[in-house]
C-alpha positions in Angstrom: -15.0 16.9 7.1 -18.3 16.6 9.0 -18.6 18.2 12.3 -17.6 16.0 15.5 -18.5 18.7 18.0 -21.0 16.3 19.7 -18.5 13.2 19.8 -16.4 12.5 22.7 -12.7 13.5 22.7 -11.5 9.9 21.4 -14.0 9.7 18.7 -12.7 13.1 17.5 -9.2 11.9 17.6 -10.3 8.8 15.7 -12.0 11.0 13.1 -8.8 12.7 12.3 -7.3 9.6 10.9 -10.4 7.8 9.8 -12.8 9.4 7.1 -16.5 9.7 7.6 -18.6 6.8 9.2 -19.6 9.2 12.2 -21.9 6.6 14.0 -19.1 3.9 13.7 -16.5 6.3 14.9 -18.5 7.6 17.8 -19.5 4.2 18.9 -16.0 3.0 19.3 -14.8 6.2 20.5 -17.2 5.9 23.5 -16.3 2.4 24.2 -12.6 3.1 24.1 -13.0 6.3 26.3 -15.1 4.4 28.9 -13.0 1.6 28.9 -15.8 -0.8 28.0 -14.6 -2.4 25.1 -16.4 -5.6 23.9 -14.4 -8.8 23.7 -15.4 -9.4 19.9 -16.1 -7.1 17.1 -17.2 -7.8 13.4 -16.5 -5.2 11.0 -18.4 -5.3 7.7 -17.8 -3.1 4.7 -17.0 -3.2 1.1 -13.4 -3.8 -0.1 -11.7 -0.6 0.3 -13.9 0.8 2.9 -11.2 0.8 5.8 -11.9 -2.2 7.7 -8.4 -3.3 8.3 -7.6 0.6 9.3 -10.5 0.4 11.5 -9.6 -2.9 13.0 -6.1 -1.5 14.2 -7.7 1.8 15.6 -9.8 -0.6 17.9 -6.7 -2.7 18.6 -4.8 0.5 19.7 -7.7 1.5 21.7 -7.7 -1.8 23.7 -4.0 -1.7 24.3 -3.5 2.1 24.6 -1.8 3.6 27.8 -1.8 7.2 27.1 -2.8 9.7 29.7 -5.9 10.3 27.4 -6.9 7.3 25.0 -5.5 7.4 21.6 -3.1 10.4 21.9 -0.5 8.5 20.2 2.3 8.9 22.8 2.6 5.5 24.4 4.6 2.6 23.3 1.5 0.3 22.5 0.2 3.0 20.2 3.5 3.4 18.3 4.1 -0.6 18.0 0.5 -1.1 16.9 1.0 1.7 14.1 4.2 0.0 13.1 2.8 -3.5 13.2 5.3 -4.6 15.6 3.3 -5.2 18.9 3.8 -8.6 20.2 0.1 -8.7 21.6 -1.5 -7.9 18.1 -2.1 -11.0 16.2 -3.0 -11.1 12.3 -4.8 -14.0 11.2 -5.2 -14.3 7.4 -6.6 -16.9 4.9 -4.8 -19.2 2.6 -5.3 -21.7 0.1 -7.3 -21.3 -3.3 -10.3 -19.5 -1.8 -8.1 -17.5 0.8 -9.9 -18.8 3.9 -8.9 -19.0 7.5 -8.4 -22.7 8.1 -9.2 -24.7 11.0 -5.8 -25.5 11.7 -5.2 -21.8 12.0 -8.3 -21.4 14.3 -6.9 -24.0 16.6 -3.5 -22.4 16.9 -5.3 -19.2 17.6 -7.2 -20.9 20.4 -4.2 -21.9 22.1 -2.4 -18.4 21.7 -5.5 -16.8 23.1 -4.9 -18.8 26.5 -1.5 -17.2 26.9 -1.3 -14.0 28.9 -0.5 -10.7 26.9 3.4 -10.0 26.7 3.3 -6.2 27.2 -0.2 -4.5 26.8 -3.4 -5.5 29.0 -4.9 -7.1 26.2 -4.1 -9.4 23.4 -6.0 -8.5 20.2 -6.4 -11.0 17.5 -7.7 -9.5 14.0 -9.0 -12.1 11.5 -9.2 -10.6 8.2 -11.5 -11.5 5.3 -13.6 -14.0 7.1 -16.3 -14.1 4.3 -14.7 -17.4 3.0 -14.3 -19.1 6.4 -15.5 -22.5 6.1 -18.4 -23.3 8.5 -16.2 -26.0 10.3 -13.4 -23.3 11.0 -16.2 -20.8 12.1 -17.6 -23.6 14.7 -14.0 -24.4 15.9 -13.6 -20.5 16.6 -17.0 -20.0 18.1 -15.8 -22.2 21.2 -13.3 -19.3 22.0 -15.2 -16.6 20.5 -18.2 -16.9 22.9 -16.1 -17.3 26.1 -13.0 -15.4 25.4 -10.6 -14.9 28.1 -10.7 -11.6 29.7 -7.5 -10.4 28.4 -8.5 -11.1 24.7 -10.2 -9.0 22.2 -11.3 -10.5 18.7 -11.8 -8.5 15.5 -13.2 -10.0 12.6 -13.4 -8.3 9.2 -15.7 -9.1 6.1 -17.6 -7.7 3.4 -20.9 -8.8 5.2 -21.8 -10.2 8.4 -24.4 -12.3 6.9 -21.5 -14.5 5.5 -20.9 -15.5 9.0 -22.8 -18.0 11.1 -25.7 -16.8 13.1 -24.0 -17.9 16.3 -21.0 -15.8 15.4 -23.0 -12.8 14.6 -24.9 -12.8 17.7 -21.8 -12.7 19.9 -19.9 -9.8 18.3 -20.5 -6.1 18.3 -21.2 -5.6 14.4 -19.6 -2.3 13.0 -20.8 -1.2 9.4 -18.4 1.0 7.4 -20.3 2.9 4.5 -19.0 4.9 1.6 -18.2 8.5 2.5 -19.6 11.8 1.3 -17.7 12.6 -1.7 -16.5 16.1 -0.4 -15.4 14.7 2.8 -13.6 11.9 1.1 -11.7 14.3 -1.3 -10.8 16.5 1.5 -9.5 13.5 3.4 -7.5 12.0 0.5 -5.9 15.3 -0.5 -4.7 16.0 3.2 -3.3 12.6 3.4 -1.4 12.6 0.0 -0.6 16.2 0.2 -2.2 16.9 -2.9 -1.8 20.4 -4.6 -4.6 19.5 -7.0 -7.8 18.5 -4.8 -9.8 18.3 -8.0 -8.1 14.9 -8.8 -9.1 13.7 -5.2 -12.6 14.7 -5.8 -12.8 13.0 -9.1 -11.3 9.7 -7.8 -13.7 9.8 -4.9 -16.6 10.4 -7.3 -15.7 7.6 -9.4 -15.3 5.1 -6.4 -18.7 6.0 -5.0 -17.1 7.3 -1.9 -14.8 4.3 -1.3 -11.7 5.9 0.0 -9.5 2.6 -0.6 -10.8 2.5 -4.2 -10.4 6.0 -4.7 -6.5 5.9 -3.6 -6.1 2.7 -5.8 -7.3 4.8 -8.8 -5.1 7.8 -7.9 -2.3 5.2 -7.6 -3.0 3.7 -10.9 -3.3 7.1 -12.5 0.0 8.2 -11.1 1.7 5.0 -12.2 0.5 5.5 -15.7 1.5 9.1 -15.8 5.1 8.1 -14.4 5.4 5.4 -17.0 4.7 7.9 -19.6 7.1 10.4 -18.5 9.8 7.6 -18.2 9.1 6.7 -21.8 9.2 10.2 -22.9 12.7 10.7 -21.2 14.2 7.4 -22.3 13.2 8.1 -26.0 14.8 11.7 -25.8 18.0 9.9 -24.5 18.0 7.4 -27.3 17.6 10.2 -29.9 20.5 12.0 -28.5 22.7 8.8 -28.6 21.8 8.6 -32.2 22.7 12.2 -33.0 26.1 11.9 -31.5 26.1 14.9 -29.7 27.4 14.8 -26.1 26.0 18.0 -24.9 22.3 16.9 -26.3 22.9 13.5 -24.4 23.8 15.4 -21.2 20.7 17.7 -21.6 18.4 14.8 -22.0 19.9 12.8 -19.1 19.4 16.0 -16.7 15.8 15.9 -17.7 15.6 12.9 -15.1 16.1 15.8 -12.4 16.0 14.7 -8.7 13.4 12.1 -9.3 15.0 8.8 -8.3 11.9 6.5 -8.9 12.2 8.2 -12.7 15.7 7.5 -12.8 15.1 3.8 -11.9 12.4 3.5 -14.5 14.6 5.2 -17.3 17.6 2.7 -16.4 15.2 -0.1 -16.8 13.9 1.0 -20.1 17.3 1.9 -21.5 18.5 -1.6 -20.6 15.5 -3.1 -22.5 16.1 -0.8 -25.6 19.9 -1.5 -25.7 19.2 -5.3 -25.4 17.3 -4.9 -28.7 20.0 -2.9 -30.2 22.6 -5.7 -29.4 20.3 -8.2 -31.1 20.4 -5.8 -34.2 24.1 -5.7 -33.8 24.6 -9.5 -33.9 22.3 -9.7 -37.0 19.2 -11.2 -35.1 16.9 -8.2 -35.6 14.4 -10.6 -37.2 13.5 -11.9 -34.0 12.4 -8.4 -32.9 8.9 -7.1 -33.2 8.7 -3.5 -34.3 12.3 -2.7 -32.9 12.1 1.0 -33.7 14.3 3.4 -35.7 16.6 4.5 -33.0 17.3 0.7 -31.8 17.9 0.0 -35.6 20.5 2.7 -35.8 22.2 2.2 -32.6 22.5 -1.6 -33.3 24.0 -0.8 -36.9 26.6 1.6 -35.4 27.7 0.0 -32.0 29.4 -3.4 -31.5 27.4 -5.8 -29.4 30.5 -5.6 -26.7 29.9 -1.9 -26.4 26.2 -2.3 -25.9 26.8 -5.2 -23.3 29.1 -3.1 -21.4 26.8 -0.2 -21.4 23.9 -2.3 -20.0 26.2 -3.6 -17.2 27.3 -0.2 -16.2 23.6 1.2 -16.4 22.6 -1.7 -14.0 25.5 -0.8 -11.7 24.4 2.8 -11.8 20.7 1.8 -11.0 22.1 -0.1 -8.0 23.6 3.3 -6.7 20.1 4.8 -6.4 19.3 2.4 -3.4 22.5 4.0 -1.6 21.6 7.3 -2.1 23.8 8.5 -5.1 23.4 12.3 -5.7 20.8 12.8 -8.6 22.9 15.2 -10.4 26.1 12.9 -10.3 23.6 10.0 -11.4 22.7 12.1 -14.3 26.0 12.9 -15.3 27.3 9.4 -15.0 24.4 8.2 -17.2 25.3 10.5 -19.9 29.0 9.5 -19.6 28.2 5.7 -19.7 25.8 6.4 -23.0 28.3 8.2 -25.2 28.8 6.6 -28.2 31.8 4.4 -28.5 33.1 2.1 -31.2 
């Protein structure tokens, strides 16, 4: 990551959890360390740039009671991180255009007059204010420009230009920009404990240095790989069921290993394939589109009652994943359930 040797200690702490944007990090770090936190912020940046994350860092800074700012050792830091602090209020949009309504603003104005419950400050985070209608912005302005001393307002938006001039002139604007590709890749690899930093670098490059978008791309790729793996394991199990070999079936079920998420996905796929086999068993295969060789064979050889029982028992076994059944036992039980019975 970029050097922060010239930054204040608080800014250096922020930089450990927020990638890039040295200017914004230094500015906010200095405000928090000096105790001179403005009553209003406007954080602008593209979707995925970290606006919500940065808003919560400012919120923690406003409430923090650590011996040094943002050490993370006080209850306020912990509760803000866990999103359970009673003095952190999140205001979001609603309706077709996902806009913060004038009713929400009026309710917030009343809440702002109430003293904090635990911290020295109450922080209101207004997310995605781009679609906030002028009437709602004007209603908000009444409290925004003369906020009680115990209140901090943080607005997030894609562009501050989408807000009224009177709003922009009364808030400290923080702009979040895309990060350096190598810095972003290092941050993502560390956050996700990735053994393959090249994947993080590729995702960061494809996203143009947008951390949120890079994480979304990696999540989509991981989800796609997980789905492919689940389909591969499930088809292996179906083939073993058709072969009639209990040993082969046990081996194919054991391929799930210790991966609970994979076990859940395989259970779902097996139930779907078995439902198709049941349709074949009752002579309704014409309703199926491309049922597949394994489905046709299982449907021809297994009575519908047997298939229904297998589906029920797989669903029961799937529920056991939630109560921490050991994976070797899960794999063994799955193989037993799927043994062919006429």
